[in-house]
C-alpha positions in Angstrom: 3.6 56.2 -8.2 7.0 57.2 -7.5 7.4 59.7 -4.9 9.8 62.6 -5.6 12.3 63.6 -3.1 13.5 67.1 -2.9 16.9 68.2 -1.7 17.7 71.6 -0.4 21.1 72.9 -1.3 22.6 75.9 0.3 25.2 76.3 -2.3 24.6 80.0 -3.1 23.4 81.1 0.4 25.7 81.7 3.4 24.9 79.9 6.5 24.8 82.5 9.3 25.0 79.9 12.0 28.8 79.4 11.3 30.1 82.7 12.7 27.6 82.6 15.6 28.9 79.2 16.5 32.6 80.4 16.4 31.7 83.4 18.6 29.9 81.1 21.0 32.9 78.8 21.2 35.2 81.7 21.7 33.1 83.1 24.5 33.0 79.7 26.2 36.8 79.4 26.0 37.2 82.9 27.5 34.7 82.1 30.2 36.6 78.9 31.1 39.9 80.8 31.3 38.3 83.5 33.5 36.7 80.9 35.8 40.0 79.0 36.0 42.0 82.1 36.9 39.4 83.0 39.6 39.6 79.5 41.1 43.4 79.7 41.2 43.3 83.1 42.9 40.7 82.0 45.4 42.4 78.7 46.3 45.8 80.2 46.6 46.7 79.4 50.1 48.7 81.5 52.6 52.1 80.1 53.5 52.1 77.6 56.3 53.3 79.3 59.4 56.3 77.4 60.9 56.8 76.8 64.6 58.0 80.2 66.1 60.3 78.2 68.5 62.5 77.1 65.6 65.1 79.0 63.6 63.0 78.5 60.5 59.8 79.9 62.1 61.7 82.9 63.6 63.3 83.6 60.2 59.9 83.3 58.5 58.3 85.8 60.9 61.3 88.2 60.5 61.1 88.1 56.7 57.4 88.6 56.8 57.8 91.6 59.1 60.5 93.1 56.8 58.3 92.6 53.7 55.3 94.1 55.5 57.4 97.1 56.6 56.6 96.2 60.3 59.6 97.7 62.0 58.4 96.8 65.5 57.8 93.1 64.8 61.1 92.8 63.0 63.0 94.6 65.8 61.4 92.2 68.4 63.0 89.3 66.6 66.5 90.8 66.5 69.2 89.6 69.0 70.5 93.1 69.6 68.0 95.1 71.7 70.0 98.3 71.0 69.3 98.1 67.3 67.1 100.6 65.6 66.0 99.5 62.1 66.7 102.1 59.4 65.3 102.2 55.9 64.9 102.0 53.1 63.7 98.4 53.5 62.9 97.5 49.9 63.1 99.0 46.5 60.3 99.8 44.0 56.9 98.3 43.7 58.0 94.7 43.4 56.1 91.7 44.7 58.5 89.7 46.8 58.0 86.2 48.1 60.4 84.2 50.2 61.0 80.5 50.1 62.9 78.4 52.7 65.7 76.6 51.1 67.8 75.0 53.9 68.7 75.4 57.5 71.6 74.3 59.7 71.7 74.3 63.5 75.0 73.9 65.3 74.5 74.2 69.1 73.0 77.6 69.9 73.6 79.0 66.4 71.6 78.5 63.2 71.7 79.6 59.6 68.5 79.7 57.5 68.9 79.9 53.7 66.1 81.6 51.9 65.3 82.5 48.3 63.6 85.8 47.6 61.5 85.8 44.4 61.1 89.4 43.1 58.5 90.1 40.4 56.9 93.2 38.9 55.8 94.9 35.8 52.9 93.9 33.6 52.9 90.1 33.3 51.0 90.2 30.0 53.3 92.7 28.3 56.8 92.1 29.7 56.8 91.5 33.4 59.9 90.4 35.1 61.0 88.0 37.8 64.3 87.2 39.4 65.6 85.3 42.4 68.0 86.4 45.1 69.5 84.2 47.9 70.1 85.3 51.4 71.2 83.8 54.7 69.7 84.6 58.0 71.9 83.9 61.0 70.3 83.2 64.4 71.3 82.7 68.0 69.4 80.8 70.7 68.9 83.1 73.6 66.8 82.9 76.8 64.0 84.5 74.8 64.2 82.0 72.0 65.8 82.2 68.6 66.9 85.7 67.6 68.1 87.2 64.3 71.7 88.4 64.0 71.0 92.0 62.9 74.0 92.1 60.5 73.1 88.8 58.7 70.4 90.0 56.3 71.4 93.0 54.1 67.9 94.2 53.3 67.2 95.6 56.8 70.2 97.5 58.1 70.5 98.0 61.8 71.8 101.2 63.5 73.0 100.6 67.1 71.8 103.1 69.7 74.1 103.5 72.7 
């Protein structure tokens, strides 16, 4: 006796597993993106703090004080003790990062070149970013490296006499 085989064809019926599978794959892709973004945010390291006894380290602390709006810490790094810092310090609600580009030391004077990276707006729908370069001049004093108050235009100094 020959055994009959039967085949099931789904020709006229829709397979409901197809769209479910697409949704599942889409959800997995979104989950991977979210987890990846969270890992990047959590592993983003703070900038390495440079030696405060160097022009670069002094400039780094000064720039951080300016960006944080910490007038006292910024003033303590200035070479002119008769200087009162006057605002405005920065414009708008931008995020600003600084990057050390170069430094030159000649005797008791130094120049530290930095790049300021400004960004703002909605990054998904038209955020912006631009770079600005600045030079910070320093002088070696008995108290260590100090910033020339006139060298960086973002933090004007008013001399008290």
